[in-house]
Backbone as a chain_set.jsonl record, in Angstrom:
{"seq": "MAETQSGRPVRRRTTTAVGPTVEIVLLVLVAVSLGSVLLATVT", "coords": {"N": [[-9.976, 37.097, 49.055], [-8.441, 35.158, 50.076], [-7.938, 33.508, 47.652], [-6.37, 35.389, 46.135], [-4.237, 35.502, 47.841], [-3.322, 32.887, 47.927], [-2.881, 32.584, 45.219], [-0.591, 34.296, 44.478], [1.886, 33.372, 45.594], [1.933, 31.129, 43.873], [2.233, 32.368, 41.356], [4.625, 33.653, 41.837], [6.449, 31.623, 42.242], [6.173, 30.373, 39.823], [7.128, 32.325, 38.076], [9.712, 32.693, 39.136], [10.673, 30.126, 38.573], [10.517, 29.934, 35.851], [11.595, 32.382, 34.918], [14.524, 32.479, 34.989], [15.303, 30.344, 33.323], [14.1, 31.385, 30.897], [15.798, 33.616, 30.554], [18.316, 32.249, 30.175], [17.861, 30.771, 27.914], [17.418, 32.916, 26.244], [19.953, 34.156, 26.37], [21.634, 31.932, 25.31], [20.576, 31.992, 22.669], [21.155, 34.471, 21.764], [24.077, 34.145, 21.913], [24.607, 32.154, 20.004], [23.691, 33.496, 17.777], [25.264, 35.608, 17.557], [27.808, 34.231, 17.33], [27.278, 32.883, 14.843], [27.284, 34.922, 13.101], [29.934, 36.051, 13.524], [31.398, 33.95, 12.489], [30.154, 33.931, 9.857], [31.264, 36.418, 9.178], [34.142, 35.89, 9.109], [34.488, 33.795, 7.455]], "CA": [[-8.702, 37.291, 49.59], [-7.607, 33.854, 50.122], [-7.424, 33.179, 46.391], [-5.092, 36.027, 45.865], [-2.904, 35.112, 48.716], [-2.837, 31.494, 47.563], [-2.532, 32.715, 43.807], [0.398, 35.132, 44.56], [2.967, 32.468, 45.683], [2.218, 30.158, 42.864], [2.713, 33.066, 40.34], [6.105, 34.119, 42.048], [7.162, 30.429, 41.91], [6.371, 29.949, 38.364], [8.007, 33.444, 37.547], [11.152, 32.613, 39.452], [11.277, 28.96, 37.869], [10.554, 30.014, 34.342], [12.432, 33.602, 34.438], [15.949, 32.181, 34.834], [15.365, 29.576, 32.228], [13.962, 32.017, 29.627], [17.018, 34.268, 30.405], [19.299, 31.37, 29.668], [17.55, 30.579, 26.477], [17.827, 34.248, 25.52], [21.433, 34.261, 26.216], [22.044, 31.066, 24.417], [20.166, 32.318, 21.363], [22.191, 35.623, 21.264], [25.417, 33.681, 21.847], [24.59, 31.361, 18.921], [23.512, 34.269, 16.517], [26.622, 36.328, 17.489], [28.779, 33.241, 16.734], [27.083, 32.683, 13.563], [27.686, 36.156, 12.57], [31.281, 36.2, 13.433], [31.756, 32.869, 11.562], [29.852, 34.358, 8.601], [32.134, 37.498, 8.648], [35.354, 35.452, 9.154], [34.412, 32.979, 6.323]], "C": [[-7.997, 36.166, 49.705], [-7.169, 33.241, 48.757], [-6.207, 34.06, 45.798], [-3.922, 35.746, 46.525], [-2.449, 33.741, 48.349], [-2.199, 31.442, 46.077], [-1.179, 33.293, 43.84], [1.691, 34.277, 44.469], [3.183, 31.505, 44.53], [2.769, 30.854, 41.699], [4.231, 33.3, 40.432], [6.731, 32.688, 41.79], [7.388, 30.085, 40.43], [7.266, 31.14, 37.516], [9.516, 33.148, 37.964], [11.605, 31.386, 38.716], [11.366, 29.315, 36.437], [11.511, 31.391, 33.784], [13.801, 33.186, 34.356], [16.094, 31.291, 33.417], [15.266, 30.265, 30.864], [15.234, 33.006, 29.352], [18.194, 33.44, 29.781], [19.165, 31.149, 28.474], [17.95, 31.646, 25.701], [19.188, 34.385, 25.326], [21.992, 33.257, 25.131], [21.884, 31.407, 22.822], [21.055, 33.487, 20.812], [23.565, 35.138, 21.071], [25.567, 33.035, 20.371], [24.484, 32.417, 17.659], [24.772, 35.004, 16.31], [27.64, 35.39, 16.982], [28.616, 32.948, 15.387], [27.489, 33.816, 12.606], [29.056, 36.323, 12.34], [31.927, 35.111, 12.432], [31.607, 33.331, 10.121], [30.954, 35.435, 8.058], [33.648, 36.884, 8.307], [35.52, 34.454, 7.816], [33.968, 33.872, 5.065]], "O": [[-6.808, 36.223, 49.392], [-6.158, 32.541, 48.699], [-5.277, 33.59, 45.142], [-2.804, 35.721, 46.011], [-1.257, 33.451, 48.455], [-1.338, 30.645, 45.703], [-0.431, 32.675, 43.083], [2.467, 34.373, 43.519], [4.298, 31.1, 44.204], [3.618, 30.293, 41.006], [4.996, 33.204, 39.473], [7.662, 32.707, 40.984], [8.422, 29.653, 39.92], [7.942, 30.895, 36.516], [10.433, 33.358, 37.17], [12.732, 31.39, 38.223], [12.373, 28.944, 35.834], [12.01, 31.499, 32.664], [14.343, 33.701, 33.378], [16.927, 31.577, 32.557], [15.981, 29.99, 29.9], [15.663, 33.205, 28.216], [18.947, 33.95, 28.951], [20.154, 31.253, 27.749], [18.653, 31.532, 24.697], [19.635, 34.705, 24.224], [22.696, 33.65, 24.2], [22.726, 31.198, 21.949], [21.573, 33.498, 19.696], [24.244, 35.622, 20.165], [26.509, 33.344, 19.641], [25.132, 32.199, 16.635], [25.328, 35.087, 15.214], [28.387, 35.848, 16.117], [29.61, 32.75, 14.688], [27.959, 33.614, 11.487], [29.483, 36.668, 11.239], [32.858, 35.402, 11.681], [32.507, 33.243, 9.286], [31.438, 35.432, 6.926], [34.285, 37.33, 7.352], [36.598, 34.378, 7.226], [33.838, 33.354, 3.956]]}, "num_chains": 1, "name": "protein.A"}
């Protein structure tokens, strides 16, 4: 029981710390891909 209780906050901290960064990276990748597609279509 103690292991699960101590393990849960650690996992939550890692997920909350990694989650936003992963979302930001995905958003940046999507923005870059869309930008490159727009540049390709314009040129």
